[in-house]
C-alpha positions as CSV (number, residue, x, y, z in Angstrom):
1,M,28.3,9.4,-35.7
2,T,25.6,9.9,-38.2
3,K,25.1,8.5,-41.7
4,I,26.3,11.7,-43.3
5,S,29.3,10.9,-45.4
6,D,31.3,12.2,-48.4
7,S,28.6,11.1,-50.8
8,S,26.0,13.1,-48.8
9,C,28.1,16.2,-49.6
10,E,27.2,16.0,-53.3
11,L,23.6,16.5,-52.4
12,L,24.4,19.2,-49.8
13,A,26.4,21.1,-52.5
14,T,23.3,21.6,-54.5
15,L,21.7,23.7,-51.8
16,A,23.0,27.0,-53.2
17,S,21.4,29.2,-50.5
18,L,22.7,27.2,-47.6
19,E,24.3,29.5,-45.0
20,T,25.0,27.2,-42.0
21,L,26.0,23.6,-41.9
22,D,27.1,21.5,-39.0
23,L,28.9,18.3,-40.1
24,S,30.1,17.5,-36.6
25,D,30.4,13.8,-35.7
26,T,29.9,12.6,-39.3
27,N,32.0,10.5,-41.6
28,V,32.9,13.4,-43.9
29,S,36.5,13.6,-45.0
30,D,38.6,15.8,-47.2
31,S,37.0,14.5,-50.4
32,G,33.5,15.3,-49.2
33,L,34.6,18.8,-48.0
34,A,36.0,19.6,-51.4
35,K,32.5,19.1,-52.9
36,L,31.2,22.0,-50.8
37,R,33.5,24.6,-52.4
38,K,30.7,25.9,-54.6
39,L,28.5,26.9,-51.7
40,S,29.3,30.6,-51.9
41,S,26.4,31.5,-49.5
42,L,27.9,29.3,-46.7
43,R,28.9,31.4,-43.7
44,R,29.4,28.8,-40.9
45,L,30.6,25.2,-41.1
46,G,31.2,22.9,-38.1
47,L,33.6,20.1,-38.5
48,T,34.1,18.7,-34.9
49,G,34.7,15.0,-34.9
50,T,35.0,14.6,-38.7
51,K,37.8,13.0,-40.7
52,V,38.6,16.4,-42.3
53,T,42.3,17.4,-42.1
54,D,43.4,20.9,-41.1
55,E,44.8,21.4,-44.6
56,A,41.5,20.6,-46.3
57,A,39.7,23.0,-43.9
58,R,42.3,25.8,-44.8
59,Q,41.7,25.1,-48.5
60,L,37.9,25.5,-48.0
61,E,38.4,28.7,-46.1
62,S,40.5,30.1,-49.0
63,A,37.8,29.1,-51.5
64,L,35.0,30.5,-49.3
65,P,36.6,33.5,-47.5
66,F,33.3,34.6,-45.9
67,C,32.7,31.2,-44.3
68,E,33.8,30.5,-40.7
69,V,35.1,27.0,-40.7
70,G,36.0,25.3,-37.4
71,D,35.8,22.7,-34.7
72,E,34.1,25.1,-32.2
73,F,30.6,25.3,-33.7
74,R,27.7,26.5,-31.7
75,Y,24.2,27.0,-32.8
76,Q,23.0,30.5,-32.4
77,C,19.2,30.4,-32.5
78,V,17.5,33.6,-33.5
79,P,13.8,33.8,-32.9
80,P,11.7,34.5,-36.0
81,W,10.1,37.6,-34.5
């Protein structure tokens, strides 16, 4: 577990151009996840090993229909060239 928690999500929610976020193995719960609803640029969100419920994840998917939310999150590294 990392030190990322629900209170960290307030800061993360200010990153308007954020597209990919892996919160796996953090202390984030439903209340922290709700703070991320305004991230309209978010496209991928990893939640493996968090305290987030399935219902909260579904609610976020409804709020951010272009965001892939899930437990199976894999980094896809794209070279800069």
